[in-house]
C-alpha positions in Angstrom: 184.3 37.0 183.9 181.8 35.8 186.6 178.4 37.3 186.9 177.5 38.9 190.2 174.6 37.4 192.2 171.3 39.1 192.1 171.4 40.0 195.8 174.3 42.4 195.3 172.3 44.5 192.8 169.2 44.6 194.9 171.0 46.2 197.9 172.5 49.1 196.0 170.3 51.7 194.4 171.0 55.2 193.1 170.0 58.1 195.4 167.4 60.3 193.9 168.0 64.1 193.6 165.5 64.7 196.4 167.4 62.3 198.7 170.7 64.0 197.9 169.2 67.5 198.4 167.7 66.6 201.8 170.8 64.9 203.0 172.8 68.1 202.1 170.2 70.2 203.9 170.4 68.0 207.0 174.1 69.0 207.2 173.6 72.7 206.5 170.4 73.6 208.4 169.7 73.0 212.0 166.1 71.8 211.7 165.2 72.2 215.4 166.3 75.9 215.3 164.4 76.5 212.1 161.2 75.0 213.4 161.5 76.8 216.7 161.5 80.2 214.8 158.6 79.3 212.5 156.4 77.4 215.0 154.8 80.4 216.8 153.5 81.7 213.4 152.5 78.4 211.9 148.7 77.7 211.9 147.3 75.5 214.7 144.7 72.9 214.4 141.2 74.2 215.0 137.9 74.3 213.1 138.4 73.3 209.5 141.2 71.5 207.8 144.2 70.4 209.9 147.5 71.8 208.8 150.4 69.6 207.6 153.1 69.0 210.2 155.7 71.8 210.2 158.7 69.7 209.4 156.9 68.1 206.5 156.1 71.5 205.1 159.7 72.6 205.4 161.0 69.6 203.6 158.4 69.9 200.8 159.0 73.6 200.2 
């Protein structure tokens, strides 16, 4: 039984639950359509604290 070189182990890693969930959501949801619907109601930058980017907020929540 030969040992595998270290380089084979470093290239493969387990996907996190978050990565699996987001990849499934990429296939299910059309992100451009979703952002187009929400964008008119999303807060714009003005005086005060700047809002997070819309796509970031959708992926977080």
